[in-house]
C-alpha positions in Angstrom: 34.9 -11.9 -12.9 35.0 -8.7 -15.0 34.8 -5.3 -13.1 33.3 -2.0 -14.0 33.2 1.2 -12.1 30.3 3.7 -11.7 29.8 6.7 -9.5 26.6 5.1 -8.1 25.3 1.6 -8.0 21.6 1.1 -7.2 20.4 -2.3 -6.0 16.8 -2.4 -7.3 15.1 -1.1 -10.4 11.7 -0.4 -8.8 10.0 3.0 -8.4 12.8 4.3 -6.2 15.5 3.2 -8.7 13.6 4.8 -11.6 13.4 8.1 -9.7 17.1 8.0 -8.9 17.9 7.4 -12.6 15.7 10.3 -13.6 17.2 12.5 -10.9 20.8 11.8 -11.9 20.2 12.4 -15.6 22.7 14.9 -17.0 24.3 15.2 -13.6 27.7 13.9 -14.8 27.3 10.9 -12.4 27.4 7.5 -13.9 24.7 5.0 -12.6 24.3 1.3 -12.7 20.9 -0.2 -11.7 20.7 -3.9 -10.8 17.2 -5.5 -11.1 16.5 -9.2 -10.4 12.9 -9.2 -11.7 11.1 -6.4 -13.7 12.0 -2.8 -14.0 9.3 -0.9 -12.1 9.2 -3.2 -9.1 6.2 -4.6 -7.3 3.6 -1.9 -7.9 3.0 -2.0 -11.7 3.1 -5.8 -12.0 1.8 -7.4 -8.7 0.7 -4.6 -6.5 -1.0 -1.2 -6.9 -1.9 -1.3 -10.6 -3.4 -4.8 -10.9 -5.1 -4.7 -7.5 -6.8 -1.4 -8.2 -7.8 -2.6 -11.7 -9.3 -5.7 -10.0 -11.1 -3.4 -7.6 -12.4 -1.3 -10.4 -14.0 -4.4 -12.1 -15.8 -5.1 -8.8 -16.8 -1.5 -8.4 -18.5 -1.3 -11.8 -20.7 -4.3 -10.8 -21.5 -2.7 -7.5 -22.5 0.5 -9.3 -24.8 -1.6 -11.6 -26.5 -2.9 -8.4 -27.0 0.6 -7.2 -28.6 1.5 -10.5 -31.5 -0.8 -9.4 -32.2 1.7 -6.6 -31.2 5.0 -8.3 -32.0 4.6 -12.0 -33.3 1.3 -13.3 -35.9 -1.3 -12.5 -33.9 -4.1 -13.9 -30.1 -4.7 -14.4 -28.6 -8.0 -15.3 -25.1 -9.2 -16.1 -22.8 -12.2 -16.3 -19.4 -12.0 -14.7 -16.7 -12.6 -17.4 -13.6 -13.8 -15.5 -11.4 -14.2 -18.6 -12.2 -10.6 -19.6 -11.4 -9.3 -16.1 -8.1 -11.4 -16.0 -7.1 -10.1 -19.4 -7.6 -6.5 -18.5 -5.8 -6.8 -15.2 -2.8 -8.5 -17.0 -2.9 -5.8 -19.7 -2.7 -3.1 -17.0 0.2 -5.0 -15.5 2.0 -4.5 -18.8 1.6 -8.2 -19.6 4.6 -8.6 -17.2 6.7 -7.0 -19.9 9.2 -4.4 -18.7 10.8 -3.6 -22.0 9.4 -0.1 -22.2 10.3 1.0 -18.7 13.7 -0.6 -19.1 14.2 1.4 -22.2 13.1 4.5 -20.4 15.4 3.9 -17.5 18.4 3.4 -19.9 17.4 6.6 -21.8 18.4 8.6 -18.7 22.0 7.3 -19.1 21.8 4.6 -16.5 23.2 1.1 -17.2 20.8 -1.7 -16.5 22.1 -5.0 -15.2 19.6 -7.9 -15.0 20.2 -10.5 -12.4 20.4 -11.2 -8.6 22.9 -8.7 -7.2 24.8 -9.1 -3.9 26.6 -6.4 -2.0 29.9 -7.9 -1.0 31.2 -4.8 0.7 30.1 -1.2 1.0 31.3 -0.4 -2.5 31.0 -3.6 -4.5 28.0 -5.4 -6.0 28.3 -8.7 -7.8 25.7 -9.6 -10.4 25.7 -12.3 -13.1 29.5 -12.8 -13.2 30.2 -9.1 -13.2 31.6 -6.9 -10.4 30.2 -3.4 -10.1 32.3 -0.9 -8.1 30.7 2.2 -6.7 33.1 5.1 -6.5 30.7 7.3 -4.6 27.7 5.5 -3.2 25.6 2.4 -3.2 21.8 2.8 -3.0 19.8 -0.1 -1.5 16.3 0.0 -3.0 15.4 -3.7 -3.0 11.8 -3.3 -1.8 9.7 -5.7 0.2 7.9 -9.0 -0.2 5.0 -10.8 1.5 5.8 -11.8 5.1 4.7 -15.4 5.7 3.9 -16.1 9.4 5.1 -19.3 11.0 1.7 -21.0 11.3 1.7 -24.8 11.6 0.7 -26.4 8.4 0.8 -23.3 6.3 3.8 -24.6 4.3 1.7 -27.6 3.2 -0.9 -25.5 1.5 -0.8 -23.9 -2.0 -1.7 -20.4 -0.7 -1.8 -17.1 -2.5 0.1 -14.0 -1.7 -0.6 -10.6 -3.4 1.3 -11.8 -6.4 -1.2 -14.6 -7.3 -4.3 -12.7 -6.1 -3.7 -9.6 -8.1 -3.3 -11.5 -11.4 -5.9 -14.2 -11.0 -7.1 -16.6 -13.8 -9.9 -17.7 -11.6 -12.4 -16.5 -9.0 -12.5 -19.1 -6.3 -15.9 -20.1 -4.9 -14.6 -19.3 -1.5 -11.5 -17.3 -0.3 -10.1 -17.1 3.3 -7.8 -14.1 3.9 -5.3 -14.0 6.7 -4.9 -10.3 7.5 -7.3 -7.4 7.6 -4.9 -4.7 6.6 -5.0 -2.7 3.4 -4.1 -5.6 1.1 -6.5 -8.0 2.8 -9.6 -5.7 2.7 -8.9 -4.5 -0.8 -8.6 -7.9 -2.3 -11.3 -9.2 -0.1 -13.9 -6.7 -1.4 -12.7 -7.2 -5.0 -13.2 -11.0 -4.9 -16.4 -10.7 -3.0 -17.9 -8.4 -5.7 -16.7 -10.9 -8.3 -18.7 -13.7 -6.7 -16.4 -15.3 -4.2 -17.5 -16.1 -0.6 -14.9 -14.2 1.3 -13.8 -14.5 4.9 -11.3 -12.0 6.3 -9.5 -13.2 9.4 -7.7 -10.5 11.4 -5.7 -11.5 14.5 -5.7 -7.9 15.9 -8.5 -6.0 17.5 -9.7 -4.1 14.4 -9.6 -4.1 10.6 -7.0 -1.6 9.2 -5.4 -1.5 12.6 -2.8 1.1 11.7 -5.5 3.6 11.2 -7.8 5.4 13.6 -10.0 2.8 15.5 -13.1 4.4 14.0 -12.0 3.3 10.6 -12.6 -0.4 11.2 -16.0 0.2 12.6 -16.9 2.4 9.6 -15.8 0.0 6.8 -17.3 -3.1 8.4 -20.9 -2.6 7.3 -19.8 -1.8 3.8 -17.7 -5.0 3.5 -20.5 -7.0 5.1 -22.9 -5.5 2.6 -20.7 -7.0 -0.1 -21.0 -10.4 1.5 -17.7 -10.4 3.3 -17.5 -12.3 6.6 -15.2 -10.5 9.1 -13.6 -12.2 12.1 -11.3 -10.1 14.3 -9.3 -10.8 17.5 -9.2 -14.5 16.7 -5.7 -15.5 15.5 -5.0 -18.4 13.1 -3.2 -21.2 14.9 -3.0 -23.9 12.2 -3.8 -24.6 8.6 -4.4 -27.9 6.9 -5.3 -29.2 3.4 -8.9 -30.4 2.8 -8.6 -32.6 -0.3 -12.1 -34.1 0.2 -13.8 -30.7 0.0 -11.8 -29.8 -3.0 -12.6 -32.9 -5.0 -16.3 -32.4 -4.3 -16.4 -28.8 -5.2 -13.8 -28.5 -8.0 -12.4 -31.7 -9.3 -8.9 -31.2 -10.6 -8.1 -28.1 -8.6 -5.6 -27.9 -5.8 -6.8 -29.0 -2.4 -9.0 -26.7 -0.4 -7.9 -25.5 3.1 -9.1 -25.5 6.6 -8.1 -22.6 8.8 -8.1 -23.3 12.5 -8.6 -20.3 14.8 -7.6 -19.8 18.5 -11.3 -19.8 19.5 -11.7 -23.3 18.1 -13.6 -22.2 15.0 -12.6 -23.7 11.7 -13.0 -21.8 8.4 -13.0 -23.9 5.2 -12.2 -22.3 1.8 -11.2 -23.2 -1.7 -8.3 -20.7 -1.6 -6.2 -19.1 1.1 -4.7 -15.6 0.7 -1.9 -14.7 3.1 -1.9 -10.9 3.6 -0.2 -10.6 7.0 2.2 -7.8 6.2 5.5 -7.2 4.4 9.2 -7.8 5.1 12.3 -6.3 3.7 14.1 -7.9 0.7 17.4 -8.1 2.6 19.1 -11.1 1.0 21.2 -8.9 -1.3 22.8 -6.9 1.5 22.2 -8.3 5.0 25.4 -10.4 5.0 27.5 -7.3 4.9 26.5 -6.3 8.5 24.7 -3.1 7.4 22.4 -2.0 10.3 18.9 -3.3 10.4 15.9 -2.4 12.5 14.4 -4.9 14.9 11.9 -5.9 12.2 14.7 -6.4 9.6 14.3 -3.2 7.6 17.3 -1.3 6.4 18.1 1.3 9.2 18.5 4.8 7.8 18.4 8.3 9.0 14.8 9.3 8.0 16.0 12.8 7.1 19.0 12.0 4.9 18.1 8.3 4.0 21.7 7.4 4.7 22.4 4.1 6.5 26.1 4.8 6.8 28.7 6.7 4.9 28.2 6.0 1.2 25.2 3.7 1.8 21.7 5.0 1.1 18.2 3.4 1.4 15.1 4.2 -0.6 11.5 2.9 -0.6 9.9 0.0 1.1 13.2 -1.6 2.3 13.7 1.3 4.8 10.5 0.4 6.7 9.5 4.1 6.6 6.3 3.3 4.7 5.2 0.8 2.0 3.9 3.2 -0.6 4.8 3.7 -4.2 4.6 7.5 -3.9 6.9 7.4 -0.9 9.4 5.2 -2.8 9.4 7.7 -5.6 9.9 10.6 -3.2 12.8 8.8 -1.6 14.4 8.3 -4.9 14.1 12.0 -5.7 15.7 12.9 -2.3 18.6 10.5 -2.7 19.3 11.7 -6.2 19.4 15.3 -5.1 21.7 14.5 -2.2 24.0 12.6 -4.6 24.1 15.7 -6.7 25.3 17.7 -3.7 22.1 19.4 -2.7 21.2 19.5 1.0 17.8 18.0 0.6 16.1 16.3 3.5 13.1 13.9 3.5 10.0 15.0 5.4 7.8 12.1 6.5 5.3 14.2 8.5 2.6 14.3 5.8 2.8 11.0 3.9 -0.7 10.3 2.6 -2.2 6.8 3.0 -5.1 5.5 0.9 -6.9 2.1 1.0 -8.9 1.9 -2.2 -11.9 0.0 -1.0 -15.4 1.4 -1.5 -15.7 3.7 0.3 -12.1 4.8 0.2 -10.0 5.2 3.4 -7.5 8.1 3.3 -5.4 9.5 6.1 -2.3 11.7 6.7 -0.2 12.6 9.7 -0.8 11.4 13.2 -3.7 9.4 14.7 -5.2 10.8 17.9 -3.4 8.2 20.0 0.0 8.9 18.3 -0.4 12.6 18.8 -1.2 12.2 22.5 1.8 9.9 22.9 4.0 12.8 21.6 2.6 15.0 24.3 0.5 17.1 22.0 -2.6 18.9 23.5 -5.0 17.3 21.1 -8.3 18.7 19.9 -10.6 16.5 17.8 -13.5 17.1 15.4 -15.6 14.3 13.9 -18.2 14.5 11.1 -20.2 12.2 8.8 -19.5 12.8 5.1 -22.8 11.2 4.2 -24.7 14.1 5.9 -23.9 16.4 3.1 -25.6 17.3 -0.1 -23.1 15.2 -2.1 -23.6 12.3 0.3 -27.4 12.3 -0.4 -26.8 12.8 -4.1 -24.4 9.8 -4.1 -26.7 7.8 -1.9 -23.8 7.3 0.5 -24.1 6.6 4.3 -21.7 5.3 6.9 -18.5 7.2 6.4 -16.4 9.2 8.8 -14.1 12.3 9.1 -11.8 12.8 12.0 -9.5 15.8 12.2 -6.7 16.0 14.8 -5.5 19.5 15.9 -2.7 20.8 18.0 -4.2 23.2 20.4 -1.0 25.0 21.3 0.3 25.5 17.7 -3.2 25.9 16.2 -2.5 23.6 13.3 -3.8 20.3 11.8 -1.5 17.3 12.7 -3.7 14.4 11.4 -6.8 13.6 9.4 -8.7 10.5 8.4 -11.6 10.1 6.0 -13.9 7.2 5.0 -15.9 8.4 2.0 -16.1 8.1 -1.8 -13.2 10.0 -3.4 -11.3 10.1 -0.1 -8.0 9.7 -1.9 -8.6 13.0 -3.7 -10.2 14.8 -0.8 -7.1 14.2 1.4 -4.9 16.4 -0.8 -5.5 19.7 0.8 -5.1 18.1 4.3 -1.7 16.7 3.2 -0.6 20.3 2.4 -2.0 21.6 5.6 -0.1 19.1 7.7 3.1 19.4 5.8 3.2 23.2 5.9 1.7 23.7 9.3 -0.9 26.1 7.9 -2.8 27.8 10.7 -6.3 26.4 11.2 -7.8 29.8 11.0 -6.5 30.0 7.5 -7.7 26.5 6.6 -11.1 27.4 8.1 -11.3 30.3 5.5 -10.9 28.0 2.5 -13.9 27.9 0.2 -14.9 24.4 -0.9 -17.0 23.9 -4.0 -20.6 22.9 -3.7 -21.7 20.1 -3.8 -18.3 18.3 -3.8 -17.3 15.6 -1.4 -14.7 17.9 0.1 -17.4 20.3 1.2 -17.5 18.3 4.5 -14.1 19.8 5.3 -15.3 23.4 5.6 -17.5 23.2 8.6 -15.2 20.7 10.3 -12.1 22.9 9.9 -14.0 25.9 11.2 -15.1 23.9 14.3 -11.5 22.8 14.8 -10.2 26.3 14.4 -12.7 27.5 17.0 -11.5 24.9 19.5 -7.8 25.8 19.3 -8.5 29.5 19.8 -10.5 29.0 23.0 
């Protein structure tokens, strides 16, 4: 086995790996990046980009339906699945990473393709070559779909996000295990493209990591798209249903039956498992590097160090499964490798679920703030009760702001509204910088934009913390 030395070896050429390569450009530090699949990672090929493109296709059809109420007496269309599939695949770079690979190598990094394994804290073996890190190893191996140990699930040809985001078919019916962000996004997308969708959430609410009001707010919107929602009823078994398959779609794989704890049985042509993510730990777990109870790489959230000379970045750390966070981690690690005393700040990481209407949040939920002993003040509002809400013909949203009475600052915010992913921006800055609420209350918001709803709500919150 041939050996080669580098200052830094990075396991994983996803978003975090790309950010590290960019951050170390012209630093004088040599970098090797090991990637087992495609440069860019999950997001551009099987995650964010294709899923949001799929959602956009469904959104245009929904807007066409709204035209019947707002602008037209008659609107007709025929769903073109091959056209949708072709555009989604094009947006996913046709699963061709030659351009991002070239961009990565243009930074001066050396790309190694293959399955890498960390054999000790300074050595990575890949494809018959041994890479020795003189200074540091960065673990940025990402995450993958977590498959629950449900009896019978292994006998079914189920989808994960990888098959669902690059579909060459729209099934007549689709059962989805999991009502988190992936489940509701893909559920709404396929429902709008003509599938009969059932989302099965074992927990008490949809999007259970968000404020409890979120699940209640998005439910009627999903149901209006024809999605059937079942919560608090775990799946206990799955079985193939070949008879149903042969009747509905001869030649296709067997349909499925999903058995719930309540005794209900849901039949569907396809099953999508969207029950969360797990760390891709195969490349490094055998070395004894510390892991959390859930199997994530255990790191100091400020420095992103696992131990001396071992760093973590992105999903694999369990600090958040977001592309923007992975890129941020890569930037922090690169700066620290260059000798800068940079520290990661996770207090204001924005979260967006790109359904219609969008769900966006930042900071602490009300319950999390109370658990930290914060003297919480809360303001709620309906974004639909604004000029833009009426113009857009939107109803059934929510805004919830969480303030710290003692400090007089915003510590959390959640929105369910069109454009929520853009509206959240100023609230991210407010939480991160601890801007006094009396200052936020003095911000002028353009009329009649969607963010106009923030003005009166911030004023109300500022009044509560000063009394």
